[in-house]
MARSE-412598 format. One record per residue (C-alpha): x, y, z; residue number from 1; residue in one letter. Coordinates in nm, 2 decimals, always signed. Each point is the difference from the previous one (the first is absolute). Example, Ala and Ser with C-alpha at 12.3 -4.5 7.8 and 13.67 -1.06 7.14 Angstrom:
! residues 2
<sekol px="+1.23" py="-0.45" pz="+0.78" nr="1" rest="A"/>
<sekol px="+0.14" py="+0.34" pz="-0.07" nr="2" rest="S"/>
***
This chain:
! residues 171
<sekol px="-1.69" py="+0.26" pz="+1.87" nr="1" rest="X"/>
<sekol px="-0.23" py="-0.01" pz="+0.29" nr="2" rest="X"/>
<sekol px="-0.21" py="+0.27" pz="-0.17" nr="3" rest="X"/>
<sekol px="-0.06" py="-0.21" pz="-0.29" nr="4" rest="X"/>
<sekol px="-0.09" py="-0.29" pz="+0.22" nr="5" rest="X"/>
<sekol px="-0.24" py="+0.22" pz="+0.20" nr="6" rest="X"/>
<sekol px="-0.16" py="+0.13" pz="-0.33" nr="7" rest="X"/>
<sekol px="-0.04" py="-0.39" pz="-0.11" nr="8" rest="X"/>
<sekol px="-0.11" py="-0.08" pz="+0.33" nr="9" rest="X"/>
<sekol px="-0.28" py="+0.27" pz="+0.02" nr="10" rest="X"/>
<sekol px="-0.11" py="-0.07" pz="-0.36" nr="11" rest="X"/>
<sekol px="-0.04" py="-0.38" pz="+0.06" nr="12" rest="X"/>
<sekol px="-0.16" py="+0.04" pz="+0.32" nr="13" rest="X"/>
<sekol px="-0.25" py="+0.25" pz="-0.11" nr="14" rest="X"/>
<sekol px="-0.09" py="-0.21" pz="-0.32" nr="15" rest="X"/>
<sekol px="-0.04" py="-0.32" pz="+0.25" nr="16" rest="X"/>
<sekol px="-0.22" py="+0.20" pz="+0.23" nr="17" rest="X"/>
<sekol px="-0.22" py="+0.13" pz="-0.29" nr="18" rest="X"/>
<sekol px="-0.02" py="-0.33" pz="-0.15" nr="19" rest="X"/>
<sekol px="-0.09" py="-0.17" pz="+0.31" nr="20" rest="X"/>
<sekol px="-0.28" py="+0.26" pz="+0.07" nr="21" rest="X"/>
<sekol px="-0.14" py="-0.06" pz="-0.36" nr="22" rest="X"/>
<sekol px="+0.02" py="-0.37" pz="+0.04" nr="23" rest="X"/>
<sekol px="-0.19" py="+0.01" pz="+0.33" nr="24" rest="X"/>
<sekol px="-0.27" py="+0.22" pz="-0.16" nr="25" rest="X"/>
<sekol px="-0.03" py="-0.24" pz="-0.31" nr="26" rest="X"/>
<sekol px="-0.02" py="-0.29" pz="+0.25" nr="27" rest="X"/>
<sekol px="-0.28" py="+0.16" pz="+0.18" nr="28" rest="X"/>
<sekol px="-0.18" py="+0.09" pz="-0.31" nr="29" rest="X"/>
<sekol px="+0.05" py="-0.36" pz="-0.14" nr="30" rest="X"/>
<sekol px="-0.12" py="-0.15" pz="+0.33" nr="31" rest="X"/>
<sekol px="-0.31" py="+0.21" pz="+0.01" nr="32" rest="X"/>
<sekol px="-0.08" py="-0.11" pz="-0.36" nr="33" rest="X"/>
<sekol px="+0.03" py="-0.34" pz="+0.11" nr="34" rest="X"/>
<sekol px="-0.25" py="+0.04" pz="+0.29" nr="35" rest="X"/>
<sekol px="-0.24" py="+0.18" pz="-0.25" nr="36" rest="X"/>
<sekol px="+0.02" py="-0.28" pz="-0.26" nr="37" rest="X"/>
<sekol px="-0.04" py="-0.27" pz="+0.26" nr="38" rest="X"/>
<sekol px="-0.28" py="+0.14" pz="+0.22" nr="39" rest="X"/>
<sekol px="-0.19" py="+0.24" pz="-0.24" nr="40" rest="X"/>
<sekol px="+0.03" py="-0.17" pz="-0.32" nr="41" rest="X"/>
<sekol px="+0.03" py="-0.34" pz="+0.14" nr="42" rest="X"/>
<sekol px="+0.26" py="-0.07" pz="-0.27" nr="43" rest="X"/>
<sekol px="+0.35" py="+0.00" pz="+0.14" nr="44" rest="X"/>
<sekol px="+0.30" py="+0.15" pz="-0.17" nr="45" rest="X"/>
<sekol px="+0.25" py="-0.24" pz="-0.10" nr="46" rest="X"/>
<sekol px="+0.30" py="+0.20" pz="+0.00" nr="47" rest="X"/>
<sekol px="-0.05" py="+0.26" pz="+0.28" nr="48" rest="X"/>
<sekol px="+0.11" py="-0.21" pz="+0.29" nr="49" rest="X"/>
<sekol px="+0.34" py="-0.10" pz="-0.17" nr="50" rest="X"/>
<sekol px="+0.05" py="+0.37" pz="-0.12" nr="51" rest="X"/>
<sekol px="-0.05" py="+0.14" pz="+0.36" nr="52" rest="X"/>
<sekol px="+0.22" py="-0.24" pz="+0.16" nr="53" rest="X"/>
<sekol px="+0.28" py="+0.06" pz="-0.25" nr="54" rest="X"/>
<sekol px="-0.03" py="+0.36" pz="+0.04" nr="55" rest="X"/>
<sekol px="+0.01" py="-0.01" pz="+0.38" nr="56" rest="X"/>
<sekol px="+0.32" py="-0.22" pz="-0.02" nr="57" rest="X"/>
<sekol px="+0.17" py="+0.25" pz="-0.22" nr="58" rest="X"/>
<sekol px="-0.11" py="+0.29" pz="+0.24" nr="59" rest="X"/>
<sekol px="+0.12" py="-0.18" pz="+0.31" nr="60" rest="X"/>
<sekol px="+0.35" py="-0.04" pz="-0.16" nr="61" rest="X"/>
<sekol px="+0.03" py="+0.35" pz="-0.13" nr="62" rest="X"/>
<sekol px="-0.13" py="+0.14" pz="+0.34" nr="63" rest="X"/>
<sekol px="+0.27" py="-0.20" pz="+0.17" nr="64" rest="X"/>
<sekol px="+0.26" py="+0.20" pz="-0.18" nr="65" rest="X"/>
<sekol px="-0.15" py="+0.31" pz="+0.11" nr="66" rest="X"/>
<sekol px="-0.03" py="-0.14" pz="+0.37" nr="67" rest="X"/>
<sekol px="+0.38" py="-0.08" pz="-0.01" nr="68" rest="X"/>
<sekol px="+0.09" py="+0.35" pz="-0.12" nr="69" rest="X"/>
<sekol px="-0.22" py="+0.17" pz="+0.26" nr="70" rest="X"/>
<sekol px="+0.10" py="-0.24" pz="+0.27" nr="71" rest="X"/>
<sekol px="-0.35" py="-0.06" pz="+0.08" nr="72" rest="X"/>
<sekol px="+0.04" py="-0.39" pz="+0.05" nr="73" rest="X"/>
<sekol px="+0.00" py="-0.16" pz="+0.33" nr="74" rest="X"/>
<sekol px="+0.34" py="+0.13" pz="+0.17" nr="75" rest="X"/>
<sekol px="+0.21" py="-0.08" pz="+0.29" nr="76" rest="X"/>
<sekol px="-0.10" py="+0.35" pz="+0.14" nr="77" rest="X"/>
<sekol px="+0.10" py="-0.06" pz="+0.36" nr="78" rest="X"/>
<sekol px="+0.35" py="-0.11" pz="-0.08" nr="79" rest="X"/>
<sekol px="+0.02" py="+0.29" pz="-0.26" nr="80" rest="X"/>
<sekol px="-0.10" py="+0.26" pz="+0.26" nr="81" rest="X"/>
<sekol px="+0.24" py="-0.13" pz="+0.28" nr="82" rest="X"/>
<sekol px="+0.31" py="-0.03" pz="-0.21" nr="83" rest="X"/>
<sekol px="+0.23" py="+0.29" pz="-0.09" nr="84" rest="X"/>
<sekol px="+0.32" py="+0.05" pz="-0.20" nr="85" rest="X"/>
<sekol px="+0.17" py="-0.32" pz="-0.12" nr="86" rest="X"/>
<sekol px="-0.26" py="-0.19" pz="+0.14" nr="87" rest="X"/>
<sekol px="-0.28" py="+0.13" pz="-0.20" nr="88" rest="X"/>
<sekol px="+0.20" py="-0.01" pz="-0.32" nr="89" rest="X"/>
<sekol px="+0.09" py="-0.36" pz="+0.08" nr="90" rest="X"/>
<sekol px="-0.38" py="-0.05" pz="+0.05" nr="91" rest="X"/>
<sekol px="-0.09" py="+0.18" pz="-0.33" nr="92" rest="X"/>
<sekol px="+0.25" py="-0.20" pz="-0.19" nr="93" rest="X"/>
<sekol px="-0.14" py="-0.33" pz="+0.15" nr="94" rest="X"/>
<sekol px="-0.35" py="+0.07" pz="-0.07" nr="95" rest="X"/>
<sekol px="+0.09" py="+0.10" pz="-0.37" nr="96" rest="X"/>
<sekol px="+0.22" py="-0.32" pz="-0.04" nr="97" rest="X"/>
<sekol px="-0.28" py="-0.21" pz="+0.13" nr="98" rest="X"/>
<sekol px="-0.25" py="+0.18" pz="-0.20" nr="99" rest="X"/>
<sekol px="+0.21" py="-0.04" pz="-0.31" nr="100" rest="X"/>
<sekol px="+0.05" py="-0.36" pz="+0.05" nr="101" rest="X"/>
<sekol px="-0.38" py="-0.06" pz="+0.02" nr="102" rest="X"/>
<sekol px="-0.06" py="+0.20" pz="-0.33" nr="103" rest="X"/>
<sekol px="+0.27" py="-0.16" pz="-0.19" nr="104" rest="X"/>
<sekol px="-0.15" py="-0.33" pz="+0.08" nr="105" rest="X"/>
<sekol px="-0.35" py="+0.13" pz="-0.05" nr="106" rest="X"/>
<sekol px="+0.11" py="+0.14" pz="-0.35" nr="107" rest="X"/>
<sekol px="+0.20" py="-0.30" pz="-0.11" nr="108" rest="X"/>
<sekol px="-0.29" py="-0.27" pz="+0.10" nr="109" rest="X"/>
<sekol px="-0.24" py="+0.25" pz="-0.17" nr="110" rest="X"/>
<sekol px="+0.20" py="-0.01" pz="-0.31" nr="111" rest="X"/>
<sekol px="+0.04" py="-0.38" pz="+0.02" nr="112" rest="X"/>
<sekol px="-0.38" py="-0.06" pz="+0.04" nr="113" rest="X"/>
<sekol px="-0.08" py="+0.26" pz="-0.27" nr="114" rest="X"/>
<sekol px="+0.23" py="-0.19" pz="-0.25" nr="115" rest="X"/>
<sekol px="-0.13" py="-0.33" pz="+0.12" nr="116" rest="X"/>
<sekol px="-0.36" py="+0.08" pz="-0.09" nr="117" rest="X"/>
<sekol px="+0.04" py="+0.18" pz="-0.32" nr="118" rest="X"/>
<sekol px="-0.19" py="-0.24" pz="-0.19" nr="119" rest="X"/>
<sekol px="-0.31" py="-0.01" pz="+0.24" nr="120" rest="X"/>
<sekol px="-0.29" py="+0.25" pz="-0.04" nr="121" rest="X"/>
<sekol px="-0.23" py="+0.16" pz="+0.26" nr="122" rest="X"/>
<sekol px="-0.32" py="-0.19" pz="+0.02" nr="123" rest="X"/>
<sekol px="-0.30" py="+0.21" pz="-0.11" nr="124" rest="X"/>
<sekol px="+0.23" py="+0.26" pz="-0.16" nr="125" rest="X"/>
<sekol px="-0.01" py="+0.03" pz="-0.37" nr="126" rest="X"/>
<sekol px="+0.20" py="+0.26" pz="-0.20" nr="127" rest="X"/>
<sekol px="-0.25" py="+0.22" pz="-0.20" nr="128" rest="X"/>
<sekol px="+0.22" py="+0.09" pz="-0.27" nr="129" rest="X"/>
<sekol px="+0.14" py="-0.35" pz="-0.07" nr="130" rest="X"/>
<sekol px="-0.28" py="-0.25" pz="+0.14" nr="131" rest="X"/>
<sekol px="+0.27" py="-0.18" pz="+0.18" nr="132" rest="X"/>
<sekol px="+0.06" py="-0.05" pz="+0.37" nr="133" rest="X"/>
<sekol px="+0.19" py="+0.25" pz="+0.20" nr="134" rest="X"/>
<sekol px="+0.33" py="-0.13" pz="+0.13" nr="135" rest="X"/>
<sekol px="+0.03" py="-0.05" pz="+0.38" nr="136" rest="X"/>
<sekol px="+0.35" py="+0.13" pz="-0.04" nr="137" rest="X"/>
<sekol px="-0.14" py="+0.36" pz="-0.01" nr="138" rest="X"/>
<sekol px="-0.13" py="-0.07" pz="+0.37" nr="139" rest="X"/>
<sekol px="+0.31" py="-0.17" pz="+0.13" nr="140" rest="X"/>
<sekol px="+0.20" py="+0.30" pz="-0.14" nr="141" rest="X"/>
<sekol px="-0.12" py="+0.22" pz="+0.27" nr="142" rest="X"/>
<sekol px="+0.23" py="-0.18" pz="+0.26" nr="143" rest="X"/>
<sekol px="+0.31" py="+0.08" pz="-0.18" nr="144" rest="X"/>
<sekol px="-0.08" py="+0.33" pz="-0.11" nr="145" rest="X"/>
<sekol px="-0.13" py="+0.10" pz="+0.35" nr="146" rest="X"/>
<sekol px="+0.32" py="-0.15" pz="+0.17" nr="147" rest="X"/>
<sekol px="+0.22" py="+0.20" pz="-0.25" nr="148" rest="X"/>
<sekol px="-0.19" py="+0.32" pz="+0.07" nr="149" rest="X"/>
<sekol px="+0.03" py="-0.07" pz="+0.38" nr="150" rest="X"/>
<sekol px="+0.37" py="-0.04" pz="-0.04" nr="151" rest="X"/>
<sekol px="+0.02" py="+0.34" pz="-0.13" nr="152" rest="X"/>
<sekol px="-0.24" py="+0.15" pz="+0.29" nr="153" rest="X"/>
<sekol px="+0.20" py="-0.20" pz="+0.25" nr="154" rest="X"/>
<sekol px="+0.34" py="+0.14" pz="-0.14" nr="155" rest="X"/>
<sekol px="-0.14" py="+0.37" pz="-0.01" nr="156" rest="X"/>
<sekol px="-0.14" py="-0.02" pz="+0.36" nr="157" rest="X"/>
<sekol px="+0.31" py="-0.17" pz="+0.14" nr="158" rest="X"/>
<sekol px="+0.21" py="+0.27" pz="-0.17" nr="159" rest="X"/>
<sekol px="-0.21" py="+0.28" pz="+0.17" nr="160" rest="X"/>
<sekol px="+0.00" py="-0.18" pz="+0.34" nr="161" rest="X"/>
<sekol px="+0.39" py="-0.01" pz="+0.00" nr="162" rest="X"/>
<sekol px="+0.03" py="+0.37" pz="-0.14" nr="163" rest="X"/>
<sekol px="+0.15" py="-0.09" pz="-0.32" nr="164" rest="X"/>
<sekol px="-0.29" py="+0.23" pz="-0.16" nr="165" rest="X"/>
<sekol px="-0.21" py="+0.30" pz="+0.10" nr="166" rest="X"/>
<sekol px="-0.33" py="-0.10" pz="+0.14" nr="167" rest="X"/>
<sekol px="-0.22" py="+0.26" pz="-0.18" nr="168" rest="X"/>
<sekol px="-0.31" py="-0.23" pz="-0.05" nr="169" rest="X"/>
<sekol px="-0.12" py="-0.38" pz="+0.02" nr="170" rest="X"/>
<sekol px="-0.15" py="-0.02" pz="-0.34" nr="171" rest="X"/>
***
């Protein structure tokens, strides 16, 4: 069971990390395009600011999942290093429970927001295929997607810390 979970975790975190890196690259290129059109051509691009902002938001939430998995978020390192045995196990479970609570609230709230704004469109963003506006739900969907992926990463990291799986790598 844990082998299948580790395989799923490894795949999801690898995809999230690659996607976040691609989104960062795209956001940087689009931002460069925005600067060139504004200051060189003196004709600012109407879509680039919205696109770059949207890509960065998605990048952050995908990167959050990888950070949870690798344990690179701000931590209670002093307490973790000072604790042993049952105290450390209790601390790991407490941190995981609080993190899970925050992620569940974040995911639910993100879902609610995405649902509420489903009929709104991003200002300055037009779908080139339909000529219609792009729903802002695509932007808000990053919150529940990032929360769900972060929960997977948190579960895998916690299982490793508790010794429930072998700690081969942190992908």
